[in-house]
C-alpha positions as CSV (number, residue, x, y, z in Angstrom):
1,C,-3.0,17.5,-4.2
2,P,0.5,17.1,-5.6
3,A,2.0,15.8,-2.3
4,C,-0.7,13.2,-1.9
5,Y,-0.4,12.1,-5.5
6,A,3.5,11.9,-5.2
7,N,3.3,9.8,-2.0
8,F,0.7,7.5,-3.4
9,V,2.7,6.9,-6.6
10,N,5.9,6.4,-4.5
11,V,4.3,3.5,-2.6
12,F,3.4,1.6,-5.8
13,C,6.7,2.5,-7.6
14,H,8.7,1.0,-4.7
15,L,6.4,-2.0,-4.6
16,M,6.7,-2.9,-8.3
17,C,10.0,-1.3,-9.6
18,D,12.5,-0.7,-6.8
19,P,15.8,-2.6,-7.5
20,N,16.2,-3.1,-3.7
21,Q,12.8,-4.7,-3.1
22,S,14.3,-7.5,-1.0
23,A,15.4,-4.9,1.6
24,F,11.8,-4.0,2.5
25,Q,9.4,-6.6,1.1
26,Q,9.1,-10.4,1.1
27,V,6.9,-12.8,-0.8
28,V,4.6,-14.5,1.7
29,S,3.0,-16.9,-0.8
30,E,2.8,-17.5,-4.5
31,R,0.7,-19.4,-7.0
32,S,1.2,-20.8,-10.5
33,L,-0.5,-19.4,-13.4
34,E,-2.8,-21.6,-15.5
35,L,-0.6,-20.8,-18.6
36,G,2.3,-22.9,-17.5
37,N,5.2,-23.1,-15.2
38,V,5.0,-19.4,-14.2
39,M,4.9,-18.6,-10.5
40,V,3.5,-15.2,-9.3
41,A,3.4,-13.7,-5.9
42,D,-0.1,-13.5,-4.5
43,K,0.8,-12.2,-1.0
44,I,3.6,-9.7,-0.1
45,R,4.8,-8.3,3.2
46,Y,5.9,-4.6,2.6
47,H,7.7,-2.8,5.4
48,V,7.0,0.9,5.5
49,S,8.4,3.3,8.0
50,E,6.0,4.9,10.4
51,H,7.2,8.3,9.5
52,F,6.5,7.8,5.7
53,A,3.2,6.0,6.4
54,Q,1.9,8.8,8.6
55,A,3.2,11.6,6.3
56,S,1.7,10.0,3.2
57,Y,-1.7,9.4,5.0
58,D,-1.6,13.0,6.4
59,S,-0.9,14.4,2.9
60,C,-4.1,12.7,1.6
61,K,-6.6,12.7,4.4
62,N,-8.1,16.1,3.8
63,V,-8.0,16.1,0.0
64,K,-11.6,16.4,-1.4
65,S,-13.1,14.5,-4.3
66,G,-16.5,15.9,-4.9
67,N,-18.3,16.1,-1.6
68,T,-16.2,13.6,0.3
69,E,-12.6,13.1,1.2
70,A,-10.6,11.3,-1.5
71,I,-9.2,8.9,1.1
72,N,-12.7,7.5,1.7
73,L,-12.7,6.2,-1.9
74,I,-9.9,3.8,-0.9
75,C,-10.5,3.2,2.8
76,D,-13.0,0.6,3.9
77,S,-13.4,2.2,7.4
78,L,-15.7,5.2,8.1
79,D,-13.3,6.6,10.5
80,C,-10.2,6.0,8.4
81,D,-6.9,6.3,10.1
82,M,-3.4,5.5,8.8
83,D,-3.7,1.8,9.7
84,D,-7.1,1.4,8.1
85,F,-5.8,3.2,5.0
86,Y,-2.9,0.9,4.5
87,L,-5.0,-2.2,5.2
88,S,-7.5,-1.1,2.5
89,L,-4.7,-0.2,0.1
90,G,-3.2,-3.6,0.4
91,I,-6.2,-5.9,0.5
92,N,-9.0,-4.9,-1.8
93,K,-11.3,-6.3,-4.5
94,Y,-9.3,-4.7,-7.4
95,T,-6.4,-7.1,-7.5
96,D,-5.5,-10.7,-6.6
97,L,-2.2,-9.5,-5.1
98,K,-2.5,-9.0,-1.4
99,V,0.0,-6.6,0.2
100,F,0.4,-6.6,4.0
101,Y,1.9,-3.3,4.9
102,E,3.9,-3.6,8.1
103,I,4.4,-0.2,9.6
104,Y,7.6,0.0,11.7
105,N,9.5,2.6,13.7
106,P,13.1,2.5,12.7
107,E,14.2,4.0,16.0
108,S,12.7,1.2,18.1
C-alpha cells in the first residue's frame, strides 16, 4: 500500500535525517563505541502527534502480506493497536537503538 509505505518511511526519515530533530526528539542515553572516543545514542525519545500516529497505523493495519496482516510482522502483540505498533517499532531485536515513541495530542 503506497500510503502505508510512505508513512512508514516518513517516521524513519524524520528520526534519522530531519534537520529539526531537536524539536521532537531527545537523546535519553548514549554509549561509547569500542573504536574510540565516539559517542552514539542508544535510547531516544521521539514525540509523534496522535493524529499522525493513528493515521499511519490505520494506513497499514489492513495491508496483507501473504495470509496475514503486514503489521503483525512488526507488532509483538496479537491484538496490535497503535500503541503496541509504536512500542514494537521502537524496541525490537533488530537494532541496538531503542526509540521510545511518545504519542501526544497537540490540542491538549
